N, C-alpha and C positions, 0 to 999 in steps of 0.2 A: 503494501498500499504507499504511495506516496504520502508524505506528513508534510506539512506546511513550509518545513525549513528547507523540504526538496524543491519546492517550486523555485524554477530561474526566471521565469516570466513575471513582469508587473502587473496588479501588486504582488508582493511577497517578503517575504522577512529571512533574517539570517541573526546568526548570535552575536551579540556584541557585549564581549565580557561576560559578567554574569546574567547579562538580560538578554533583549532582543532590540534589532533595530528593523523597524518597517517602513518600505517603501514602496509609495504610491504616486499616483498622476504619473503615471508612464515612468516613475523612477526619477522623477525632476524632484520630488520632494521625500523629507524621511521623517521620522518620528523615532526616538529612542524610548524604549520601554524598559525601564528599571527592574532590578530583579524584586523588588518588594511586591510588584504587581503579581508575581507567581508564587508568594508565598503566605497562603492560606493561614495556617497557626501565627504567622507572624503578625498579619492583619487583625486577625480575631483578639489577639493579645493586645495589640494597640488600640482597638474599639474598647476593651474591658473596662478602661476609667469610665465611659459613660455606659450605665447598666442597661438603657434602651436601645443601644445600636447594635444592628447587626448588618452583615457583611453580607451586600447583594453582588452577585457576580455577573456581568454582563459580557459578550463576547468581544467588544470592542471593535478593533481595528481586525481581528480576525475573520470576523463575517464577510469582509469586503474581498478579503484572501479567498474563502471560500466561494461566493458569487463569482470568480473570474475562472474556477476549474470546470472540467467537463464534470456533469455530475455523478459518472461513476468515478471518480475521482474524491468528487467534494463529501458525497453522503458517506462513504466511510469514515473520514475524517470525523466529520459533524455527529455523527452518529458516536464515534470513540469519546468525544468532548464532553457530549450530553451525557454517556454512562460516566463519566469522572466525575462530571458536576452531580450527577443524582447519589454518587457515593459519598460526595463530601456534604451534601445536604443531610445525607441520612447519618453521618458522623455527628455533625454539628447542628442538631434541629434547634429550631427557633432562633440561632446566631448566624447562620450561612442559608442564603436562598440562592439558587440558580436558575439561570436563564439559557434557554435554549439556543445553539446556534444551528440556525434552518437557511441552505444554499436554497435560494429562490431561482433559479435558473430552470427548474422544471415544476412545476405547479403541482402535478399530481404527487411527486416525490415530496415536494415541499409540506402539502396538507397531510400525507403521511407520518412525516417526520415530527409534525407537529402532533399528532395524534399521540405517537411515541413517546414523546418528550413528555406530554401533561398526564396522558393516561398509565403509560408503565414506569416511567421512569421519575414522575411526579414531583418534575420540575416547576418552578413558580411562575414562569412565564417564556417569552419567547423574544429573543433579541433581532430585531431587523435592521439590515446594512444599510449604513448611511453613504454607501457607494453607487453610483449609478450602472448600468447596465456594461458601459464600456468602460468602467473601472477607474473614473474621474469623480471627486470631489465636488468639483466646480467648474467653470467654464475654463477647463484647460489650464488651471491655476499654476 
């Protein structure tokens, strides 16, 4: 299975130290994603000082990557991602809520994946990509 870090076209991501660098808008722009964004136990520990705070996980830039892959590649990556979120949500009930990553490039598959994410995995919601069909986030920024 092709993983997000293996994608060579844009948008794509690559390791950058302990985190990742996300390239978008045809590679013209990039954003660094620090390791703290991938450390759930640390995020929960940081939010523990405020008792009513829970961590809600969205897919962020990952959804833009998956929407650009063929559905045969995007669906298994999204499913694995959603399964991992479901495991984390079960491990930290009431403190962590995951939102599913759903590739939107195949309507039938997207609907099936929403059903799976909510009914089977019990995820709290769905994250929709902020990236257009051509992979750009604005008028060619």
